[in-house]
C-alpha positions in Angstrom: -103.5 47.8 168.9 -107.0 48.9 169.7 -107.7 52.3 170.3 -104.4 53.6 168.5 -104.2 55.9 165.5 -103.8 53.1 163.0 -106.8 50.8 164.5 -109.2 50.0 161.8 -111.4 47.5 163.7 -114.3 50.3 163.6 -114.0 50.9 159.8 -111.9 53.2 157.9 -109.2 55.7 159.5 -110.9 58.9 160.4 -107.9 61.0 159.6 -107.5 59.9 155.8 -105.4 62.0 153.1 -104.1 61.1 149.8 -100.7 59.4 150.1 -99.9 59.1 146.4 -100.1 62.6 145.2 -96.5 62.7 143.9 -97.1 59.5 142.1 -100.5 61.0 140.4 -98.7 64.2 139.4 -95.8 62.0 137.7 -98.5 59.9 135.8 -100.1 62.6 134.4 -96.8 64.4 133.4 -95.9 61.1 131.7 -99.2 61.0 129.6 -98.7 64.8 128.6 -95.1 63.9 127.6 -96.2 61.0 125.7 -98.8 62.8 123.7 -96.5 65.5 122.9 -94.0 63.2 121.5 -96.8 61.4 119.5 -98.1 64.7 118.0 -94.6 65.7 117.2 -94.0 62.6 115.5 -97.0 62.7 113.5 -96.1 66.5 112.4 -92.6 66.0 111.4 -92.3 62.2 110.8 -93.6 59.6 108.5 -95.9 57.0 110.4 -96.2 54.9 107.6 -92.6 53.9 108.3 -93.9 52.1 111.4 -95.9 49.5 109.0 -94.3 49.6 105.6 -92.1 46.6 104.5 -88.5 47.3 103.5 -86.7 46.1 100.4 -83.3 44.2 100.5 -81.5 47.6 100.6 -83.5 48.8 103.5 -85.5 51.4 101.4 -89.3 51.5 102.6 -91.6 49.8 99.9 -94.3 52.2 98.3 -93.5 55.2 100.5 -92.0 57.1 97.4 -92.6 56.7 93.8 -90.2 54.7 91.8 -88.5 57.1 89.4 -87.0 55.4 86.2 -87.7 52.0 87.8 -90.0 49.3 86.6 -92.1 48.1 89.3 -92.0 44.5 89.5 -94.6 42.1 91.1 -93.5 38.6 92.1 -95.9 35.8 93.4 -95.6 32.3 94.1 -96.9 30.0 91.2 -99.6 28.3 93.4 -100.6 25.9 90.4 -97.1 24.4 90.3 -97.0 24.0 93.9 -100.3 22.6 94.7 -101.6 21.1 91.6 -99.9 17.6 92.4 -101.2 17.3 95.6 -104.8 18.3 94.8 -104.8 15.7 92.0 -103.7 13.1 94.5 -106.2 14.1 96.9 -109.3 14.2 94.4 -108.4 11.1 92.7 -107.4 8.9 95.8 -109.9 6.8 97.5 -109.5 9.0 100.7 -110.6 11.9 98.7 -113.4 10.0 97.0 -114.8 8.8 100.4 -114.4 12.3 101.9 -116.5 13.8 98.9 -119.2 10.9 98.9 -120.3 12.2 102.3 -121.6 15.5 101.0 -125.1 15.4 100.3 -125.8 16.5 96.7 -129.4 17.5 95.5 -130.6 17.2 91.9 -130.9 21.1 91.6 -127.2 21.2 92.2 -126.2 18.7 89.6 -128.2 20.4 86.9 
């Protein structure tokens, strides 16, 4: 009601104070604990384990050098996969129509 201690019709309350001091202290302590955990993890741990892939046994790839094992690299044979589709696209009338709209200058042809 007007004129009471909680009346704000004339502006902010005159007798103001911080009501969330406990929450502020807990929040600052939280950030301090978070920073301590991060620094302890970086000091004693291996951050690369967060982003390195694992093999079929659960070991981390490229974390430690392989001793007595031949390193293999396996890739997809893109030519065998895409070759037939590329040939059909280039040799088809749809491919010819799509490529005929591209302007070519005589300097590019030489």
